[in-house]
C-alpha positions in Angstrom: 94.5 78.0 171.0 98.0 78.8 172.3 99.5 81.9 170.6 102.8 80.0 170.1 101.0 77.4 168.0 99.3 80.1 165.9 102.6 81.9 165.5 104.2 78.7 164.3 101.3 78.0 161.8 101.5 81.5 160.3 105.3 81.4 160.1 105.1 78.0 158.3 102.5 79.4 156.0 104.7 82.3 155.0 107.7 80.0 154.4 105.9 77.5 152.2 104.1 80.3 150.2 107.5 81.7 149.5 108.8 78.3 148.5 105.9 77.9 146.0 106.9 81.0 144.2 109.8 78.9 142.7 107.2 77.2 140.5 105.8 79.7 138.0 104.1 77.0 135.8 100.6 76.1 136.8 98.4 73.1 136.4 95.4 73.6 134.0 93.0 73.8 136.9 94.5 77.0 138.4 92.5 79.6 136.4 89.3 77.6 136.7 89.5 77.5 140.5 90.4 81.2 140.7 87.2 82.1 138.7 84.8 80.2 141.0 82.2 82.6 142.6 83.3 83.7 146.1 80.0 82.4 147.5 81.4 78.9 147.4 84.2 77.0 149.2 86.6 75.4 146.8 87.9 71.8 147.0 90.5 70.0 144.9 90.8 66.2 145.1 93.4 64.0 143.4 96.0 61.3 144.0 99.3 62.2 145.8 102.0 63.8 143.7 99.9 65.6 141.1 100.5 69.1 142.4 97.6 69.8 144.8 99.8 71.4 147.4 101.6 73.7 145.0 98.3 74.6 143.3 96.8 75.6 146.7 99.9 77.7 147.5 99.8 79.4 144.1 96.2 80.4 144.7 97.1 81.6 148.2 99.9 83.7 146.9 97.3 85.6 144.7 94.6 85.9 147.4 94.5 88.7 150.0 94.5 87.9 153.7 95.4 84.2 153.0 96.9 81.6 155.3 97.9 78.0 154.5 98.2 74.9 156.7 98.2 71.2 156.4 95.5 69.3 158.3 97.9 66.6 159.2 100.3 69.0 161.0 101.3 67.7 164.4 100.9 71.2 165.8 97.1 71.1 165.5 96.5 67.5 166.3 94.7 68.2 169.6 92.3 70.7 167.9 89.4 70.4 165.5 89.5 72.0 162.1 86.8 74.4 163.3 88.9 75.6 166.2 92.0 76.1 164.0 90.1 78.1 161.4 88.2 80.2 163.9 91.5 81.1 165.7 93.1 82.2 162.3 89.9 84.2 161.5 90.3 86.1 164.8 93.8 87.1 163.6 92.3 88.7 160.5 92.7 85.9 157.9 89.7 85.7 155.5 90.9 83.1 153.1 92.1 79.8 154.6 93.9 77.2 152.5 93.8 73.7 154.0 95.9 70.8 152.6 95.1 67.1 153.1 91.7 68.0 154.8 90.6 64.4 154.9 93.3 63.8 157.6 91.1 65.7 160.1 88.2 63.8 161.8 84.8 65.4 161.2 86.2 67.8 158.6 82.9 67.8 156.6 80.8 68.9 159.6 83.3 71.6 160.5 83.2 73.0 156.9 79.4 73.2 157.0 79.6 75.1 160.3 82.3 77.5 159.0 80.4 78.1 155.8 77.2 79.0 157.7 79.1 81.5 159.9 80.4 83.3 156.8 83.5 84.5 158.5 86.1 83.0 156.1 86.3 81.3 152.8 88.0 77.9 152.7 90.0 76.3 149.9 91.1 72.7 150.5 92.7 69.7 149.0 92.0 66.0 149.7 92.4 62.5 148.4 90.6 61.2 145.3 88.4 59.2 147.6 86.6 62.4 148.8 83.1 62.6 147.3 80.7 65.3 148.4 77.7 63.3 147.2 78.3 60.8 150.0 78.8 63.6 152.5 75.3 64.9 152.0 73.5 67.7 150.2 74.3 70.3 152.9 78.0 70.2 152.0 77.6 69.6 148.3 75.7 72.8 147.7 78.3 74.8 149.6 81.4 73.5 147.9 82.6 73.3 144.4 84.8 70.2 144.2 87.2 69.7 141.3 89.4 66.8 140.4 93.1 67.4 139.6 94.1 64.4 137.4 97.7 63.3 136.9 99.6 65.8 134.8 99.0 65.4 131.1 101.9 64.9 128.6 101.5 68.6 127.7 101.7 69.8 131.3 104.6 67.5 132.1 106.5 68.9 129.2 105.8 72.5 130.3 106.5 71.9 134.0 109.3 69.4 134.0 111.0 70.1 130.6 110.5 73.8 130.3 108.3 73.9 127.2 105.4 76.2 126.6 103.0 74.0 124.7 99.4 75.4 124.5 96.3 73.3 125.1 94.4 71.8 122.1 90.9 70.5 121.8 90.3 66.9 120.6 88.7 68.4 117.4 91.9 70.3 116.7 94.0 67.3 117.2 91.9 65.3 114.8 91.6 68.0 112.1 95.1 69.5 112.3 97.2 66.4 112.8 99.6 67.1 109.9 100.4 70.7 111.0 100.6 69.7 114.7 102.9 66.8 113.9 105.3 69.1 112.0 105.1 71.7 114.8 105.8 69.2 117.7 107.8 66.4 116.1 110.6 67.0 118.7 108.2 66.0 121.5 107.5 62.5 120.1 110.5 60.7 121.6 109.5 62.0 125.1 106.2 60.2 125.4 107.9 56.9 126.5 109.7 58.9 129.2 106.4 60.4 130.2 104.9 56.9 130.7 107.9 56.1 133.0 108.1 59.3 135.0 105.2 61.5 134.1 101.7 62.0 135.5 103.0 62.7 139.0 105.4 65.5 139.5 108.0 64.1 141.9 111.7 65.1 141.5 113.8 62.7 139.3 116.0 61.8 142.2 114.1 59.2 144.3 111.1 59.3 141.9 110.1 55.7 142.3 110.7 55.6 146.0 108.3 58.6 146.3 105.8 56.9 144.0 106.0 53.7 146.1 105.4 55.6 149.3 102.6 57.5 147.7 100.8 54.4 146.4 101.0 52.8 149.8 99.6 55.8 151.5 96.7 55.9 149.1 95.8 52.3 149.9 96.5 52.5 153.7 95.2 56.0 154.5 93.1 57.4 151.7 91.0 54.3 151.1 90.2 54.2 154.9 87.7 56.9 154.0 85.7 54.2 152.1 86.1 51.2 154.4 88.2 49.6 157.1 91.6 48.5 155.7 93.0 45.2 156.8 96.3 43.6 156.0 94.6 41.2 153.6 92.8 44.1 151.9 96.1 46.0 151.5 97.8 42.9 150.1 95.0 42.2 147.6 95.0 45.8 146.5 98.7 45.7 145.6 98.3 42.3 143.9 95.4 43.6 141.8 97.5 46.6 140.6 100.4 44.3 139.8 98.1 41.9 138.0 96.7 44.7 135.8 100.2 46.0 135.1 101.2 42.6 133.7 98.1 42.2 131.6 97.4 42.9 128.0 94.2 45.0 127.3 91.1 43.1 128.4 92.9 40.3 130.1 92.1 41.6 133.6 88.4 40.8 134.0 86.6 40.3 137.3 86.7 36.5 137.1 90.4 36.4 136.4 91.1 38.9 139.1 89.0 36.9 141.6 90.9 33.7 140.7 94.3 35.4 140.8 93.6 37.0 144.2 91.7 34.0 145.5 88.7 36.1 146.5 85.1 36.2 145.5 83.9 38.0 142.3 82.1 40.5 144.5 85.3 41.3 146.4 87.1 41.7 143.1 84.5 44.2 141.9 84.8 46.1 145.3 88.6 46.3 145.0 88.3 47.7 141.4 85.7 50.2 142.5 87.7 51.4 145.5 91.0 51.7 143.6 89.2 53.6 140.9 87.7 56.1 143.4 91.2 56.4 144.9 92.6 57.4 141.5 94.9 54.5 140.9 92.7 52.7 138.4 90.7 53.9 135.4 87.6 51.9 134.4 86.5 52.4 130.8 82.9 51.2 130.3 81.6 49.6 127.1 79.7 51.8 124.7 76.7 49.6 124.1 75.9 47.8 127.4 76.7 48.5 131.0 76.2 44.8 131.7 79.6 44.0 130.1 82.7 44.4 132.2 84.9 47.6 132.1 88.4 47.6 130.6 90.9 48.4 133.4 93.9 50.7 133.1 96.4 52.1 135.5 97.0 55.8 136.2 100.3 56.9 134.6 103.1 55.9 135.5 102.0 52.9 137.6 102.4 50.3 134.8 106.1 51.2 134.3 106.5 51.4 138.1 105.3 47.8 138.6 107.4 46.7 135.6 110.5 47.4 137.6 109.7 44.2 139.5 110.9 42.3 136.4 108.4 41.9 133.6 108.1 43.3 130.1 105.4 45.8 129.6 102.7 45.0 127.0 103.1 47.8 124.4 99.5 47.6 123.4 98.4 48.2 126.9 100.8 51.1 127.3 99.5 52.8 124.2 95.9 52.4 125.3 96.7 53.6 128.8 98.3 56.8 127.4 95.2 57.4 125.3 92.7 56.6 128.1 94.5 58.8 130.6 94.1 61.8 128.4 90.6 61.1 127.0 88.8 59.8 130.0 87.1 63.2 130.7 85.8 63.2 127.1 83.5 60.3 127.8 85.6 57.6 126.2 84.1 54.1 126.0 85.3 50.9 124.4 83.8 49.0 121.5 83.2 45.3 121.7 81.8 43.3 118.8 80.1 39.9 118.7 82.2 36.8 119.3 84.9 36.6 116.5 84.1 40.1 115.2 86.9 42.6 115.0 86.1 46.2 116.1 88.0 49.4 116.7 89.1 50.1 120.3 87.3 53.2 121.4 84.5 55.7 120.8 85.1 59.3 121.9 82.0 61.4 121.4 81.2 60.9 117.7 84.5 59.5 116.7 85.7 55.9 116.6 89.4 55.6 117.2 91.8 52.6 117.0 94.9 52.7 119.1 97.9 50.8 117.7 101.4 50.7 116.2 102.6 52.3 113.0 101.5 49.2 111.0 98.0 49.1 112.2 95.6 48.6 109.3 92.1 49.9 108.6 90.4 46.5 108.6 88.6 47.5 111.8 87.1 50.6 110.0 87.8 53.3 112.6 87.4 57.0 111.9 91.0 57.6 113.0 94.0 55.4 114.0 96.3 56.6 116.7 99.8 55.4 115.7 103.2 55.3 117.4 105.2 57.2 114.9 105.0 60.5 113.1 103.0 59.3 110.1 99.9 61.2 109.2 97.4 60.9 106.3 94.8 58.3 105.7 93.3 59.4 109.0 96.4 58.4 111.0 97.1 60.6 114.1 100.4 60.3 116.0 99.5 59.0 119.4 101.6 61.5 121.3 99.4 64.4 120.0 96.5 63.2 122.2 98.7 64.1 125.2 98.3 67.8 124.3 94.5 67.9 125.1 94.6 69.2 128.7 
């Protein structure tokens, strides 16, 4: 490679690493990634705007002989990932941080070769559509791949609002609701703002323009890792997201989606699966039978983003979306009774939890009720507390 290109890459790396020092707050995944055994390469996947770039740069700033570059840089367009990393290794860099790695053709094969040569250690970020299982056992045993979900309510408060709220387990939220409510009552009014402008960490100025651009890139570019994207597919993907955003819980089933988009049911299922892999949708499966359809939710803050097109958001869906976004890694599933039978909303591990407004009753016999307000007692838990879990 030309020395001028390498000089430019290194200069850019130094500049952006210095820029990242302006962000002292770290996403929850930082310490977990830092503790991974040096034997492994480290990958971070997630949707655009959740802080993957800053996370990589923060790690690079605490790692010796490190250099950072983005795989979509025009400077390295004529070169393979392998060629770029080998050239940096010759300069003495032993830890290479690569952003947007999925933008480089044959990146998985290049990683395998680099790993086998044991000259450098690679940290990388990529889209949510990256899945090492589909890239073969050779790569999956060499790389620890972690998902960085949208920022939780707690992280958003700490990063964007300057708080220093610690992380709580689900068991602590359920058992210490009264004390935690008194301790954090001032946070309650902010959860609506989080649903509008949380999750992703774009600046307030131009927030929705950035989110719009990000969503389009996920569909047009990131999903191309799964299949060929046509104009019809792109249109259907946006129509599906918009349809779910307008729907109350459980209204968006496969048959209704197929009818609304004028596609087959199989195509509706494929779209849901693709958008789930890309991180824009969350599918919550039933607790009892996988033959029943999933409940579909949007990643925060997409429901409010689509509501800017002129419809009123269903508050029940918004509450459930907040809950699901924060509990999905706890193995949340939804409860569905027989026809005409009322059941609570969700089971999370051994607990049955109903999500509703302040006036929600106990006729559905849940273990706990997640409510809008600040009322505790009789197994009521303020909904916003579930946002402190990760």
